[in-house]
C-alpha positions as a Markdown table, in Angstrom:
| # | Residue | x | y | z |
|---|---|---|---|---|
| 1 | Unk | 110.3 | 96.4 | 134.1 |
| 2 | Unk | 108.3 | 95.3 | 131.0 |
| 3 | Unk | 106.8 | 91.8 | 130.4 |
| 4 | Unk | 106.3 | 89.9 | 127.2 |
| 5 | Unk | 103.1 | 88.3 | 126.0 |
| 6 | Unk | 100.3 | 90.5 | 127.3 |
| 7 | Unk | 97.0 | 88.9 | 126.7 |
| 8 | Unk | 94.5 | 89.2 | 123.8 |
| 9 | Unk | 90.9 | 89.1 | 125.1 |
| 10 | Unk | 87.5 | 89.2 | 123.5 |
| 11 | Unk | 85.1 | 91.7 | 124.9 |
| 12 | Unk | 81.6 | 90.4 | 124.2 |
| 13 | Unk | 79.9 | 93.6 | 125.1 |
| 14 | Unk | 81.9 | 95.5 | 122.6 |
| 15 | Unk | 82.2 | 92.7 | 120.0 |
| 16 | Unk | 85.9 | 93.5 | 119.9 |
| 17 | Unk | 89.2 | 91.8 | 120.5 |
| 18 | Unk | 91.5 | 93.7 | 122.8 |
| 19 | Unk | 95.3 | 93.5 | 123.1 |
| 20 | Unk | 95.9 | 94.4 | 126.8 |
| 21 | Unk | 99.2 | 96.3 | 126.5 |
| 22 | Unk | 98.0 | 98.3 | 129.6 |
| 23 | Unk | 99.4 | 95.2 | 131.5 |
| 24 | Unk | 102.9 | 95.4 | 130.0 |
| 25 | Unk | 104.6 | 97.2 | 132.9 |
| 26 | Unk | 103.5 | 95.7 | 136.3 |
| 27 | Unk | 103.6 | 98.4 | 139.0 |
| 28 | Unk | 103.3 | 101.2 | 136.5 |
| 29 | Unk | 103.1 | 103.2 | 134.4 |
| 30 | Unk | 100.5 | 101.1 | 132.8 |
| 31 | Unk | 101.0 | 102.0 | 129.2 |
| 32 | Unk | 103.0 | 100.3 | 126.4 |
| 33 | Unk | 105.3 | 103.2 | 125.6 |
| 34 | Unk | 107.4 | 101.9 | 128.4 |
| 35 | Unk | 108.6 | 99.3 | 125.9 |
| 36 | Unk | 112.0 | 100.5 | 124.9 |
| 37 | Unk | 112.5 | 103.1 | 127.7 |
| 38 | Unk | 114.5 | 100.8 | 129.9 |
| 39 | Unk | 116.8 | 99.7 | 126.9 |
| 40 | Unk | 117.3 | 103.3 | 125.9 |
| 41 | Unk | 118.2 | 104.5 | 129.4 |
| 42 | Unk | 120.4 | 101.5 | 130.0 |
| 43 | Unk | 122.4 | 102.2 | 126.8 |
| 44 | Unk | 123.4 | 105.7 | 128.1 |
| 45 | Unk | 126.5 | 106.3 | 130.1 |
| 46 | Unk | 125.3 | 109.5 | 131.7 |
| 47 | Unk | 124.4 | 109.2 | 135.4 |
| 48 | Unk | 121.5 | 111.7 | 135.1 |
| 49 | Unk | 118.6 | 111.4 | 132.7 |
| 50 | Unk | 116.2 | 114.3 | 131.9 |
| 51 | Unk | 112.7 | 114.0 | 130.5 |
| 52 | Unk | 109.9 | 116.4 | 129.7 |
| 53 | Unk | 106.3 | 115.5 | 130.6 |
| 54 | Unk | 103.2 | 117.1 | 129.2 |
| 55 | Unk | 100.1 | 117.8 | 131.3 |
| 56 | Unk | 98.9 | 114.2 | 131.0 |
| 57 | Unk | 101.9 | 112.3 | 129.8 |
| 58 | Unk | 103.2 | 109.2 | 131.7 |
| 59 | Unk | 106.5 | 109.3 | 130.0 |
| 60 | Unk | 108.3 | 110.9 | 133.0 |
| 61 | Unk | 107.0 | 108.1 | 135.2 |
| 62 | Unk | 108.4 | 105.5 | 132.8 |
| 63 | Unk | 111.8 | 107.2 | 132.7 |
| 64 | Unk | 111.9 | 107.5 | 136.4 |
| 65 | Unk | 111.1 | 103.8 | 136.8 |
| 66 | Unk | 113.9 | 102.9 | 134.5 |
| 67 | Unk | 116.3 | 105.2 | 136.2 |
| 68 | Unk | 115.3 | 103.8 | 139.6 |
| 69 | Unk | 116.0 | 100.3 | 138.5 |
| 70 | Unk | 119.3 | 101.2 | 136.8 |
| 71 | Unk | 120.6 | 103.4 | 139.7 |
| 72 | Unk | 120.6 | 106.6 | 137.7 |
| 73 | Unk | 119.3 | 110.1 | 138.6 |
| 74 | Unk | 116.1 | 111.4 | 136.9 |
| 75 | Unk | 115.2 | 115.1 | 136.3 |
| 76 | Unk | 111.6 | 115.4 | 135.3 |
| 77 | Unk | 110.4 | 118.7 | 133.8 |
| 78 | Unk | 106.7 | 119.3 | 133.6 |
| 79 | Unk | 104.4 | 122.2 | 132.7 |
| 80 | Unk | 102.3 | 124.4 | 135.0 |
| 81 | Unk | 99.8 | 126.9 | 133.7 |
| 82 | Unk | 99.6 | 130.4 | 135.4 |
| 83 | Unk | 96.2 | 129.3 | 136.7 |
| 84 | Unk | 97.6 | 126.2 | 138.4 |
| 85 | Unk | 98.5 | 125.9 | 142.0 |
| 86 | Unk | 102.3 | 126.4 | 142.0 |
| 87 | Unk | 102.6 | 123.4 | 144.3 |
| 88 | Unk | 100.5 | 121.2 | 141.9 |
| 89 | Unk | 102.0 | 117.7 | 141.4 |
| 90 | Unk | 99.9 | 115.5 | 139.2 |
| 91 | Unk | 99.6 | 111.7 | 140.1 |
| 92 | Unk | 102.0 | 110.6 | 137.4 |
| 93 | Unk | 104.6 | 113.1 | 138.6 |
| 94 | Unk | 104.0 | 112.0 | 142.2 |
| 95 | Unk | 104.7 | 108.4 | 141.1 |
| 96 | Unk | 108.0 | 109.6 | 139.5 |
| 97 | Unk | 108.8 | 111.5 | 142.7 |
| 98 | Unk | 108.2 | 108.4 | 144.7 |
| 99 | Unk | 110.8 | 106.6 | 142.5 |
| 100 | Unk | 113.4 | 109.3 | 143.3 |
| 101 | Unk | 113.0 | 111.7 | 140.4 |
| 102 | Unk | 113.6 | 115.4 | 140.9 |
| 103 | Unk | 110.6 | 117.5 | 139.7 |
| 104 | Unk | 111.2 | 120.8 | 138.0 |
| 105 | Unk | 108.1 | 122.8 | 136.9 |
| 106 | Unk | 108.1 | 125.0 | 133.8 |
| 107 | Unk | 105.6 | 127.7 | 132.7 |
| 108 | Unk | 103.3 | 126.0 | 130.2 |
| 109 | Unk | 103.9 | 126.6 | 126.5 |
| 110 | Unk | 104.6 | 124.7 | 123.3 |
| 111 | Unk | 106.2 | 121.4 | 123.8 |
| 112 | Unk | 109.1 | 122.0 | 121.5 |
| 113 | Unk | 109.9 | 125.3 | 123.4 |
| 114 | Unk | 109.7 | 123.6 | 126.8 |
| 115 | Unk | 111.9 | 120.8 | 125.6 |
| 116 | Unk | 114.7 | 123.1 | 124.6 |
| 117 | Unk | 114.3 | 125.0 | 127.8 |
| 118 | Unk | 114.5 | 121.8 | 129.9 |
| 119 | Unk | 117.5 | 120.6 | 127.9 |
| 120 | Unk | 119.4 | 123.8 | 128.5 |
| 121 | Unk | 118.6 | 123.6 | 132.3 |
| 122 | Unk | 119.8 | 120.0 | 132.5 |
| 123 | Unk | 123.2 | 119.4 | 134.1 |
| 124 | Unk | 126.1 | 119.0 | 131.5 |
| 125 | Unk | 126.5 | 115.5 | 133.0 |
| 126 | Unk | 123.0 | 114.6 | 132.0 |
| 127 | Unk | 121.2 | 113.2 | 128.9 |
| 128 | Unk | 117.8 | 114.5 | 127.7 |
| 129 | Unk | 115.4 | 111.8 | 126.5 |
| 130 | Unk | 113.9 | 112.6 | 123.0 |
| 131 | Unk | 110.8 | 114.7 | 123.2 |
| 132 | Unk | 107.6 | 112.6 | 123.3 |
| 133 | Unk | 109.8 | 109.5 | 123.9 |
| 134 | Unk | 110.2 | 109.0 | 120.2 |
| 135 | Unk | 112.4 | 106.0 | 120.7 |
| 136 | Unk | 113.6 | 103.5 | 118.0 |
| 137 | Unk | 113.8 | 101.0 | 120.9 |
| 138 | Unk | 110.1 | 101.4 | 121.5 |
| 139 | Unk | 109.4 | 100.6 | 117.8 |
| 140 | Unk | 111.6 | 97.5 | 117.9 |
| 141 | Unk | 110.2 | 96.2 | 121.2 |
| 142 | Unk | 106.6 | 96.8 | 120.2 |
| 143 | Unk | 107.2 | 95.0 | 116.8 |
| 144 | Unk | 108.7 | 92.1 | 118.8 |
| 145 | Unk | 105.5 | 92.0 | 121.0 |
| 146 | Unk | 103.4 | 91.9 | 117.8 |
| 147 | Unk | 105.4 | 89.0 | 116.4 |
| 148 | Unk | 104.9 | 86.9 | 119.5 |
| 149 | Unk | 101.2 | 87.7 | 119.7 |
| 150 | Unk | 98.8 | 85.2 | 118.2 |
| 151 | Unk | 96.5 | 87.2 | 116.0 |
| 152 | Unk | 92.8 | 86.6 | 116.4 |
| 153 | Unk | 90.6 | 86.3 | 113.3 |
| 154 | Unk | 90.3 | 90.0 | 112.5 |
| 155 | Unk | 90.5 | 92.2 | 109.4 |
| 156 | Unk | 91.4 | 95.5 | 111.2 |
| 157 | Unk | 93.8 | 96.6 | 113.9 |
| 158 | Unk | 92.6 | 99.8 | 115.7 |
| 159 | Unk | 95.1 | 101.9 | 117.5 |
| 160 | Unk | 95.4 | 105.4 | 119.1 |
| 161 | Unk | 98.3 | 107.6 | 118.0 |
| 162 | Unk | 100.0 | 110.4 | 119.9 |
| 163 | Unk | 103.5 | 110.6 | 118.5 |
| 164 | Unk | 102.9 | 107.5 | 116.3 |
| 165 | Unk | 105.8 | 105.5 | 117.8 |
| 166 | Unk | 103.7 | 102.6 | 119.1 |
| 167 | Unk | 101.7 | 102.6 | 115.8 |
| 168 | Unk | 105.0 | 102.3 | 113.9 |
| 169 | Unk | 106.0 | 99.3 | 116.0 |
| 170 | Unk | 102.7 | 97.6 | 115.5 |
| 171 | Unk | 102.8 | 98.2 | 111.7 |
| 172 | Unk | 106.4 | 96.8 | 111.6 |
| 173 | Unk | 105.4 | 93.7 | 113.6 |
| 174 | Unk | 102.3 | 93.0 | 111.5 |
| 175 | Unk | 104.4 | 93.4 | 108.3 |
| 176 | Unk | 106.9 | 90.9 | 109.6 |
| 177 | Unk | 104.1 | 88.5 | 110.4 |
| 178 | Unk | 102.8 | 88.8 | 106.9 |
| 179 | Unk | 99.4 | 90.1 | 108.1 |
| 180 | Unk | 97.5 | 91.7 | 105.3 |
| 181 | Unk | 94.6 | 93.6 | 107.0 |
| 182 | Unk | 94.0 | 97.3 | 107.6 |
| 183 | Unk | 95.4 | 99.4 | 110.4 |
| 184 | Unk | 93.0 | 102.2 | 111.6 |
| 185 | Unk | 94.9 | 104.9 | 113.4 |
| 186 | Unk | 92.9 | 107.3 | 115.5 |
| 187 | Unk | 94.7 | 110.5 | 116.3 |
| 188 | Unk | 94.5 | 111.5 | 119.9 |
| 189 | Unk | 94.8 | 115.1 | 118.8 |
| 190 | Unk | 94.5 | 116.8 | 115.4 |
| 191 | Unk | 97.6 | 117.5 | 113.2 |
| 192 | Unk | 98.4 | 117.2 | 109.5 |
| 193 | Unk | 97.8 | 113.6 | 108.3 |
| 194 | Unk | 100.8 | 113.8 | 105.9 |
| 195 | Unk | 103.1 | 114.4 | 108.8 |
| 196 | Unk | 101.7 | 111.5 | 110.8 |
| 197 | Unk | 102.1 | 109.2 | 107.8 |
| 198 | Unk | 105.7 | 110.4 | 107.1 |
| 199 | Unk | 106.7 | 109.7 | 110.7 |
| 200 | Unk | 105.1 | 106.2 | 110.7 |
| 201 | Unk | 106.6 | 105.3 | 107.4 |
| 202 | Unk | 110.0 | 106.5 | 108.5 |
| 203 | Unk | 109.9 | 104.6 | 111.8 |
| 204 | Unk | 108.3 | 101.4 | 110.4 |
| 205 | Unk | 110.6 | 101.4 | 107.4 |
| 206 | Unk | 108.0 | 100.8 | 104.8 |
| 207 | Unk | 104.7 | 101.6 | 103.1 |
| 208 | Unk | 101.7 | 102.9 | 105.0 |
| 209 | Unk | 99.3 | 102.1 | 102.1 |
| 210 | Unk | 97.1 | 99.9 | 104.4 |
| 211 | Unk | 96.9 | 102.6 | 107.1 |
| 212 | Unk | 93.6 | 104.6 | 107.6 |
| 213 | Unk | 93.9 | 107.8 | 109.6 |
| 214 | Unk | 91.0 | 109.1 | 111.6 |
| 215 | Unk | 91.1 | 112.7 | 112.8 |
| 216 | Unk | 88.1 | 113.9 | 114.9 |
| 217 | Unk | 89.6 | 117.3 | 115.5 |
| 218 | Unk | 90.6 | 116.8 | 119.1 |
| 219 | Unk | 92.9 | 119.3 | 120.8 |
| 220 | Unk | 95.8 | 117.9 | 122.8 |
| 221 | Unk | 94.2 | 118.7 | 126.2 |
| 222 | Unk | 90.7 | 117.3 | 125.2 |
| 223 | Unk | 89.5 | 114.2 | 126.9 |
| 224 | Unk | 87.3 | 111.7 | 125.1 |
| 225 | Unk | 83.8 | 112.5 | 124.0 |
| 226 | Unk | 81.0 | 110.8 | 126.0 |
| 227 | Unk | 80.4 | 107.2 | 125.2 |
| 228 | Unk | 81.0 | 103.6 | 126.2 |
| 229 | Unk | 83.1 | 102.8 | 129.3 |
| 230 | Unk | 85.0 | 99.6 | 128.9 |
| 231 | Unk | 85.9 | 97.3 | 131.8 |
| 232 | Unk | 89.6 | 97.5 | 131.0 |
| 233 | Unk | 91.8 | 100.6 | 131.7 |
| 234 | Unk | 91.6 | 103.0 | 128.7 |
| 235 | Unk | 93.3 | 106.4 | 128.7 |
| 236 | Unk | 90.8 | 109.2 | 128.3 |
| 237 | Unk | 93.2 | 111.3 | 126.3 |
| 238 | Unk | 94.2 | 108.5 | 123.8 |
| 239 | Unk | 92.8 | 105.0 | 123.7 |
| 240 | Unk | 89.3 | 105.9 | 124.9 |
| 241 | Unk | 88.9 | 108.4 | 122.1 |
| 242 | Unk | 89.6 | 105.7 | 119.6 |
| 243 | Unk | 87.4 | 103.1 | 121.2 |
| 244 | Unk | 84.4 | 105.5 | 121.5 |
| 245 | Unk | 84.9 | 106.6 | 117.9 |
| 246 | Unk | 84.8 | 102.9 | 116.8 |
| 247 | Unk | 81.6 | 102.2 | 118.7 |
| 248 | Unk | 79.9 | 105.4 | 117.6 |
| 249 | Unk | 80.8 | 104.9 | 113.9 |
| 250 | Unk | 79.0 | 101.5 | 113.9 |
| 251 | Unk | 81.9 | 99.7 | 112.3 |
| 252 | Unk | 81.5 | 95.9 | 112.4 |
| 253 | Unk | 84.6 | 94.5 | 110.8 |
| 254 | Unk | 86.3 | 91.9 | 113.0 |
| 255 | Unk | 88.7 | 94.2 | 114.9 |
| 256 | Unk | 91.6 | 94.0 | 117.3 |
| 257 | Unk | 91.9 | 97.1 | 119.5 |
| 258 | Unk | 95.6 | 97.6 | 120.5 |
| 259 | Unk | 95.0 | 99.1 | 124.0 |
| 260 | Unk | 98.2 | 101.1 | 124.7 |
| 261 | Unk | 97.1 | 101.9 | 128.3 |
């Protein structure tokens, strides 16, 4: 489901090295949070796996893919607003449906509330994936990918953060490699910096002193501000926000952009 050794490429137009983690799951979903999903699902004995999507999450697709390959059932819960067509199925949910997942819509609301509602609806024979796919396996597998990646001559690693799980894996892997540069974490949506740092520190198991956090005040549903369009796939709700911030800020330190997908 997930490959090792995604390429590192230099983009001369941007003057930026890019780690192409968007290529880590051939056939989709094309984002690196799939690292760890298969292992987590495979370790569960339950025949049915539940997962909660957000309006633009690809997590449900990733879980559906793992369930399909492991012969398990998948129940995918996703939010619909009152203004939405009640028959609305977004592309990522359609991809999960094509893999055999059952789709269950919920009236949109706070993620934590929807998660507990979905968990209560799930069959007693099922297992609910952690909200936002905050998986220790994803940290471990991302760190392993960092360790087998030959680092280009850079002083900074730039990465977008939603939950911070992939960032934690990158930080852990860089620490294991003995890399001494700075990690710039661009938040896909605004929340307290202390909470983000605490989570990364907990998941990576060490200091976050070399981590810089950038908060542009985005709301969760906001897409990236206008700016550069790279040739590689770049999610408008996460990675593209970080990339456009980097270009607009005029930063010129040698940088590796960890493109989650």
